C-alpha positions as CSV (number, residue, x, y, z in Angstrom):
1,M,18.1,-28.9,-7.4
2,D,17.0,-32.4,-6.2
3,L,17.6,-32.1,-2.4
4,K,17.4,-35.9,-1.9
5,K,20.0,-36.4,-4.4
6,A,22.2,-33.7,-3.0
7,A,21.7,-35.1,0.5
8,S,22.7,-38.7,-0.8
9,Y,25.7,-37.4,-2.5
10,I,26.9,-35.4,0.7
11,D,26.4,-38.4,3.0
12,A,28.4,-40.5,0.6
13,L,31.4,-38.2,0.9
14,Y,31.3,-38.5,4.7
15,E,30.3,-42.1,5.2
16,K,33.8,-42.9,6.5
17,R,33.4,-40.6,9.5
18,T,34.1,-42.6,12.9
19,L,30.6,-41.5,14.1
20,N,27.8,-42.0,11.7
21,K,24.0,-42.8,12.1
22,R,24.0,-46.2,10.5
23,G,26.8,-47.7,12.7
24,Y,25.5,-45.8,15.9
25,I,22.1,-47.6,15.3
26,A,23.5,-50.9,14.6
27,A,25.4,-50.8,17.9
28,T,22.1,-50.2,19.7
29,Q,20.6,-53.1,21.5
30,L,17.2,-51.8,22.0
31,Q,14.4,-52.5,19.4
32,E,12.3,-49.2,20.1
33,F,13.7,-45.7,20.8
34,G,13.1,-42.4,19.6
35,T,14.3,-41.0,16.2
36,V,17.9,-39.7,15.9
37,V,19.1,-36.9,13.8
38,D,20.2,-37.5,10.3
39,D,24.0,-37.4,9.5
40,D,23.9,-34.0,7.9
41,V,22.4,-32.6,11.2
42,S,25.0,-34.4,13.1
43,R,27.8,-32.9,11.2
44,M,26.0,-29.4,11.5
45,L,25.7,-29.7,15.3
46,S,29.6,-30.6,15.3
47,L,30.5,-27.8,13.3
48,L,28.3,-25.3,15.4
49,V,29.9,-26.6,18.7
50,R,33.2,-26.0,17.2
51,L,32.5,-22.7,15.9
52,T,30.9,-21.3,19.0
53,R,33.3,-23.3,21.3
54,A,30.2,-23.8,23.6
55,R,31.2,-24.8,27.1
56,R,27.7,-25.4,28.4
57,I,25.2,-27.2,26.2
58,L,21.6,-28.2,27.1
59,E,20.1,-31.0,24.9
60,I,16.3,-31.4,25.2
61,G,15.6,-35.0,23.9
62,T,18.5,-37.6,24.1
63,S,17.1,-40.7,22.5
64,I,20.0,-43.1,22.2
65,G,22.4,-40.3,22.2
66,Y,23.6,-39.9,18.6
67,S,23.4,-36.1,18.6
68,T,24.7,-35.9,21.9
69,A,27.8,-37.8,21.1
70,S,28.3,-35.9,18.0
71,M,28.3,-32.6,20.1
72,A,30.4,-34.0,22.9
73,T,33.2,-35.3,20.7
74,V,33.8,-31.8,19.6
75,A,33.0,-30.2,23.1
76,K,35.5,-32.4,24.9
77,G,38.4,-30.6,23.0
78,H,37.6,-27.5,24.8
79,D,36.4,-28.9,28.1
80,G,32.7,-28.4,27.2
81,K,30.0,-30.2,29.0
82,I,26.5,-31.3,27.9
83,L,23.3,-31.6,30.1
84,T,20.9,-33.9,28.2
85,I,17.3,-34.9,29.1
86,E,15.6,-38.1,28.3
87,N,12.2,-39.2,29.5
88,D,12.7,-43.0,28.8
89,R,15.0,-44.7,31.5
90,D,15.8,-47.7,29.3
91,V,16.8,-45.4,26.3
92,A,18.8,-43.3,28.5
93,Q,20.8,-46.2,29.7
94,Q,21.6,-47.2,26.2
95,A,22.7,-43.8,25.6
96,I,25.0,-43.8,28.5
97,E,26.6,-47.0,27.3
98,H,27.2,-45.4,23.8
99,F,28.9,-42.4,25.6
100,Q,31.1,-44.7,27.5
101,R,32.2,-46.5,24.3
102,A,32.9,-43.1,22.5
103,G,35.0,-41.9,25.3
104,V,32.7,-38.9,26.1
105,A,30.9,-40.1,29.1
106,G,32.8,-37.6,31.4
107,N,31.6,-34.6,29.3
108,I,27.8,-35.6,29.5
109,E,25.3,-35.4,32.3
110,V,22.2,-37.4,31.6
111,Q,18.8,-36.3,33.6
112,I,16.0,-38.8,33.3
113,G,12.6,-37.4,33.4
114,D,10.0,-35.2,31.6
115,A,11.6,-32.0,30.1
116,R,8.5,-30.2,31.0
117,E,9.1,-30.8,34.6
118,I,12.8,-30.5,34.5
119,V,13.6,-27.6,32.2
120,P,11.5,-24.9,34.1
121,H,13.6,-25.6,37.4
122,I,17.0,-25.2,35.6
123,Q,18.9,-22.3,36.9
124,E,22.1,-22.2,35.0
125,H,22.7,-20.5,31.7
126,F,23.9,-22.2,28.6
127,D,26.0,-21.0,25.4
128,F,24.0,-23.7,23.4
129,I,20.6,-25.5,23.4
130,F,19.7,-28.3,21.1
131,Q,15.9,-29.3,21.2
132,D,14.9,-32.6,19.6
133,V,12.4,-34.0,22.1
134,G,9.9,-36.7,20.6
135,D,6.9,-34.8,21.9
136,K,6.8,-31.8,19.5
137,E,4.0,-30.1,21.6
138,L,6.9,-29.2,24.1
139,Y,8.6,-27.1,21.6
140,P,6.3,-24.0,22.1
141,L,5.8,-24.8,25.7
142,L,9.4,-24.6,26.5
143,F,10.2,-21.6,24.2
144,D,10.2,-19.1,27.1
145,D,12.4,-21.3,29.2
146,C,14.8,-21.5,26.3
147,V,14.9,-17.9,26.0
148,R,15.7,-17.6,29.7
149,L,18.4,-20.2,29.7
150,I,20.4,-19.0,26.8
151,K,23.2,-16.5,27.4
152,P,23.3,-13.4,25.1
153,G,25.2,-14.5,22.0
154,G,24.2,-18.1,22.6
155,L,22.5,-20.6,20.1
156,L,19.2,-22.2,20.1
157,V,19.0,-25.1,17.6
158,A,15.9,-27.1,17.0
159,E,15.3,-30.2,14.8
160,D,12.3,-31.2,12.8
161,T,11.0,-27.6,12.2
162,L,10.0,-28.2,8.6
163,F,7.3,-30.6,9.6
164,P,4.6,-28.2,8.5
165,V,5.5,-28.7,4.9
166,M,6.6,-32.3,4.6
167,E,3.1,-34.1,4.5
168,P,-0.4,-32.8,3.9
169,V,-2.1,-32.6,7.3
170,T,-4.9,-34.7,6.0
171,E,-2.8,-37.6,5.7
172,L,-1.6,-37.4,9.5
173,S,-3.0,-39.0,12.5
174,G,-4.4,-36.7,15.3
175,R,-1.1,-36.8,17.2
176,E,0.9,-35.9,14.3
177,T,-1.5,-33.2,13.3
178,R,-1.0,-31.6,16.8
179,S,2.7,-32.0,16.3
180,V,2.6,-30.1,13.1
181,A,0.7,-27.4,14.7
182,A,3.1,-27.2,17.6
183,I,6.0,-26.8,15.3
184,H,4.4,-24.2,13.3
185,K,3.6,-22.3,16.5
186,F,7.1,-22.7,17.6
187,N,8.6,-21.6,14.3
188,A,6.5,-18.4,14.4
189,M,7.5,-17.7,18.0
190,V,11.2,-17.9,17.1
191,A,10.8,-16.0,13.8
192,N,8.9,-13.1,15.5
193,S,10.9,-13.0,18.7
194,S,13.0,-9.9,19.3
195,F,15.3,-12.1,21.3
196,F,16.7,-13.9,18.3
197,D,18.1,-13.6,14.8
198,S,17.2,-16.9,13.1
199,T,16.8,-19.0,10.0
200,I,15.6,-22.5,9.1
201,L,18.0,-24.8,7.1
202,S,16.3,-27.5,4.9
203,I,18.7,-30.2,6.2
204,G,17.3,-33.3,8.2
205,D,13.6,-32.5,8.8
206,G,14.4,-28.8,9.1
207,L,17.0,-27.4,11.5
208,T,16.3,-23.9,13.2
209,L,19.3,-21.8,14.0
210,A,18.6,-19.0,16.3
211,V,21.2,-16.6,17.9
212,K,20.2,-14.8,21.0
213,V,20.8,-11.0,20.4
214,R,19.5,-9.6,23.6
């Protein structure tokens, strides 16, 4: 099956959704910001939040807040709250404006700063963690903290986890090569962890789903 053709077909079916990537980006006033999830990942995040009825969600990497708003729109229905972390102050402010327009600002707390400095000091536990930080070298670096912060039965979701098979490493820059290596390390950590049952879905740029079993 042609996965790109399948993705285009599916996106066309859902293009009339109120919240979609194209419209979200069009309403963004900044010219430069981190990448946002594709629409298929947005739909999956919404479904996962609905299925798990997650009350406390941690998002590592906000960008302009498309994934955040996707989750919060569902979480709002069961009084769920999201703590999201973004390193760029201007981008975070743009995300906050999006949240206000979407009517979900009251369900989202934005912390501005470096995730590698913030996450290790978080003490509360979460039902759901979504990781999509721009610096992929943070994925393995923050893995132990994610294990610590997720409640048993909670869900760890990570975006871009099929980077290692998307492009030949020889065609990538030094930073991109390090990102691929970091993602591969993270994937191995998740797959071999006794804390999780997991798999990787071939949507977006690869989406890892991992349920904490102990």
